[in-house]
N, CA and C atoms as a LAMMPS dump frame, in Angstrom:
ITEM: TIMESTEP
0
ITEM: NUMBER OF ATOMS
207
ITEM: BOX BOUNDS ff ff ff
-5.0000000000000000e+02 5.0000000000000000e+02
-5.0000000000000000e+02 5.0000000000000000e+02
-5.0000000000000000e+02 5.0000000000000000e+02
ITEM: ATOMS id mol type element x y z
1 1 1 N 0.849 -1.183 0
2 1 2 C 0 0 0
3 1 3 C 0.89 1.24 0
4 2 1 N 0.577 2.219 -0.821
5 2 2 C 1.417 3.419 -0.86
6 2 3 C 1.294 4.248 0.42
7 3 1 N 2.358 4.981 0.707
8 3 2 C 2.354 5.87 1.859
9 3 3 C 1.635 7.165 1.515
10 4 1 N 1.1 7.805 2.533
11 4 2 C 0.439 9.1 2.382
12 4 3 C 1.254 10.141 3.141
13 5 1 N 1 11.417 2.898
14 5 2 C 1.721 12.451 3.65
15 5 3 C 1.558 12.297 5.166
16 6 1 N 0.424 11.799 5.619
17 6 2 C 0.218 11.615 7.063
18 6 3 C 1.168 10.58 7.656
19 7 1 N 1.681 9.665 6.843
20 7 2 C 2.614 8.65 7.329
21 7 3 C 3.985 9.234 7.66
22 8 1 N 4.316 10.387 7.111
23 8 2 C 5.64 10.975 7.312
24 8 3 C 5.936 11.22 8.788
25 9 1 N 4.937 11.629 9.557
26 9 2 C 5.144 11.935 10.98
27 9 3 C 5.68 10.744 11.766
28 10 1 N 5.322 9.54 11.356
29 10 2 C 5.801 8.338 12.059
30 10 3 C 7.256 8.045 11.773
31 11 1 N 7.768 8.572 10.661
32 11 2 C 9.105 8.197 10.207
33 11 3 C 10.147 9.296 10.33
34 12 1 N 9.732 10.546 10.406
35 12 2 C 10.69 11.639 10.56
36 12 3 C 10.028 12.828 11.243
37 13 1 N 10.77 13.456 12.141
38 13 2 C 10.248 14.652 12.806
39 13 3 C 10.541 15.914 11.988
40 14 1 N 11.279 15.773 10.902
41 14 2 C 11.649 16.943 10.095
42 14 3 C 10.583 17.335 9.079
43 15 1 N 9.608 16.501 8.871
44 15 2 C 8.516 16.836 7.949
45 15 3 C 7.503 17.677 8.716
46 16 1 N 7.814 18.956 8.852
47 16 2 C 7.021 19.84 9.706
48 16 3 C 5.931 20.596 8.965
49 17 1 N 5.966 20.566 7.643
50 17 2 C 4.941 21.262 6.858
51 17 3 C 4.226 20.25 5.961
52 18 1 N 3.08 20.639 5.476
53 18 2 C 2.338 19.746 4.578
54 18 3 C 3.157 19.465 3.317
55 19 1 N 3.873 20.477 2.823
56 19 2 C 4.679 20.298 1.613
57 19 3 C 5.783 19.264 1.847
58 20 1 N 6.432 19.302 3.008
59 20 2 C 7.477 18.319 3.312
60 20 3 C 6.88 16.926 3.493
61 21 1 N 5.693 16.849 4.063
62 21 2 C 5.029 15.549 4.218
63 21 3 C 4.668 14.966 2.855
64 22 1 N 4.183 15.817 1.946
65 22 2 C 3.873 15.344 0.595
66 22 3 C 5.142 14.897 -0.124
67 23 1 N 6.217 15.643 0.054
68 23 2 C 7.493 15.271 -0.549
69 23 3 C 7.95 13.922 -0.015
70 24 1 N 7.842 13.724 1.296
71 24 2 C 8.245 12.455 1.908
72 24 3 C 7.475 11.29 1.273
73 25 1 N 6.162 11.434 1.163
74 25 2 C 5.336 10.357 0.602
75 25 3 C 5.69 10.096 -0.86
76 26 1 N 5.91 11.152 -1.627
77 26 2 C 6.234 10.988 -3.041
78 26 3 C 7.565 10.261 -3.211
79 27 1 N 8.584 10.668 -2.452
80 27 2 C 9.902 10.033 -2.558
81 27 3 C 9.828 8.583 -2.095
82 28 1 N 9.164 8.334 -0.971
83 28 2 C 9.069 6.967 -0.443
84 28 3 C 8.351 6.048 -1.439
85 29 1 N 7.256 6.51 -1.989
86 29 2 C 6.499 5.677 -2.934
87 29 3 C 7.272 5.45 -4.23
88 30 1 N 7.952 6.478 -4.709
89 30 2 C 8.75 6.311 -5.927
90 30 3 C 9.875 5.304 -5.712
91 31 1 N 10.556 5.41 -4.581
92 31 2 C 11.647 4.487 -4.291
93 31 3 C 11.129 3.061 -4.097
94 32 1 N 10.016 2.927 -3.417
95 32 2 C 9.442 1.596 -3.218
96 32 3 C 9.092 0.961 -4.561
97 33 1 N 8.523 1.741 -5.442
98 33 2 C 8.166 1.221 -6.765
99 33 3 C 9.421 0.811 -7.543
100 34 1 N 10.467 1.61 -7.412
101 34 2 C 11.708 1.362 -8.135
102 34 3 C 12.48 0.166 -7.586
103 35 1 N 12.535 0.031 -6.239
104 35 2 C 13.413 -0.967 -5.626
105 35 3 C 12.678 -2.127 -4.979
106 36 1 N 11.428 -1.913 -4.555
107 36 2 C 10.694 -2.942 -3.829
108 36 3 C 11.134 -3.098 -2.389
109 37 1 N 11.99 -2.174 -1.895
110 37 2 C 12.555 -2.27 -0.554
111 37 3 C 11.972 -1.164 0.324
112 38 1 N 11.116 -1.541 1.278
113 38 2 C 10.459 -0.54 2.129
114 38 3 C 11.446 0.231 2.993
115 39 1 N 12.424 -0.467 3.565
116 39 2 C 13.403 0.201 4.418
117 39 3 C 14.187 1.247 3.658
118 40 1 N 14.622 0.894 2.469
119 40 2 C 15.362 1.846 1.639
120 40 3 C 14.473 3.023 1.268
121 41 1 N 13.218 2.764 0.957
122 41 2 C 12.29 3.832 0.579
123 41 3 C 12.137 4.841 1.72
124 42 1 N 12.003 4.338 2.93
125 42 2 C 11.862 5.225 4.091
126 42 3 C 13.145 6.02 4.315
127 43 1 N 14.291 5.358 4.218
128 43 2 C 15.572 6.051 4.414
129 43 3 C 15.775 7.147 3.37
130 44 1 N 15.474 6.842 2.122
131 44 2 C 15.632 7.849 1.07
132 44 3 C 14.695 9.031 1.293
133 45 1 N 13.458 8.74 1.638
134 45 2 C 12.494 9.818 1.88
135 45 3 C 12.938 10.675 3.06
136 46 1 N 13.416 10.043 4.126
137 46 2 C 13.906 10.792 5.287
138 46 3 C 15.074 11.684 4.902
139 47 1 N 15.991 11.169 4.092
140 47 2 C 17.161 11.947 3.689
141 47 3 C 16.765 13.151 2.837
142 48 1 N 15.844 12.946 1.914
143 48 2 C 15.411 14.05 1.051
144 48 3 C 14.717 15.125 1.88
145 49 1 N 13.85 14.735 2.789
146 49 2 C 13.143 15.707 3.626
147 49 3 C 14.127 16.447 4.534
148 50 1 N 15.082 15.738 5.11
149 50 2 C 16.074 16.386 5.977
150 50 3 C 16.878 17.417 5.186
151 51 1 N 17.269 17.055 3.973
152 51 2 C 18.026 17.973 3.133
153 51 3 C 17.182 19.194 2.771
154 52 1 N 15.942 18.953 2.408
155 52 2 C 15.047 20.049 2.031
156 52 3 C 14.745 20.944 3.236
157 53 1 N 14.517 20.356 4.384
158 53 2 C 14.24 21.138 5.595
159 53 3 C 15.466 21.963 5.965
160 54 1 N 16.645 21.406 5.824
161 54 2 C 17.876 22.141 6.105
162 54 3 C 18.064 23.295 5.137
163 55 1 N 17.751 23.084 3.879
164 55 2 C 17.865 24.149 2.881
165 55 3 C 16.89 25.274 3.197
166 56 1 N 15.703 24.932 3.644
167 56 2 C 14.715 25.952 4.003
168 56 3 C 15.196 26.765 5.19
169 57 1 N 15.802 26.097 6.158
170 57 2 C 16.31 26.782 7.343
171 57 3 C 17.417 27.749 6.945
172 58 1 N 18.329 27.313 6.066
173 58 2 C 19.43 28.177 5.642
174 58 3 C 18.92 29.391 4.876
175 59 1 N 17.875 29.203 4.069
176 59 2 C 17.327 30.332 3.307
177 59 3 C 16.628 31.328 4.213
178 60 1 N 16.042 30.872 5.308
179 60 2 C 15.26 31.772 6.152
180 60 3 C 16.096 32.444 7.233
181 61 1 N 17.3 31.962 7.499
182 61 2 C 18.137 32.551 8.537
183 61 3 C 18.764 33.85 8.01
184 62 1 N 18.933 34.847 8.88
185 62 2 C 19.583 36.104 8.457
186 62 3 C 20.974 35.817 7.916
187 63 1 N 21.307 36.442 6.799
188 63 2 C 22.618 36.246 6.205
189 63 3 C 22.764 34.936 5.474
190 64 1 N 21.702 34.142 5.391
191 64 2 C 21.751 32.875 4.679
192 64 3 C 22.467 31.769 5.43
193 65 1 N 22.72 31.966 6.713
194 65 2 C 23.402 30.943 7.5
195 65 3 C 22.427 30.323 8.484
196 66 1 N 22.538 29.032 8.667
197 66 2 C 21.683 28.338 9.624
198 66 3 C 22.044 28.773 11.028
199 67 1 N 21.04 28.835 11.869
200 67 2 C 21.287 29.194 13.263
201 67 3 C 21.066 27.969 14.132
202 68 1 N 21.725 27.97 15.265
203 68 2 C 21.543 26.876 16.223
204 68 3 C 20.978 27.444 17.498
205 69 1 N 20.124 26.661 18.134
206 69 2 C 19.559 27.13 19.404
207 69 3 C 20.223 26.444 20.56
């Protein structure tokens, strides 16, 4: 069964927006279709979302640099 954006919350805490959740589901389903490996699909989707979330953070920080709390 394909994953939905709502499934992203169970697999990564970095999918904080609906757009990131949709991205997670799209990447996971595409990878699953390509490889047939659920674990790999989840790992790839997590990596893509983490990269995208990090890029968003860098773009929104003053001076284009990520901030740490």
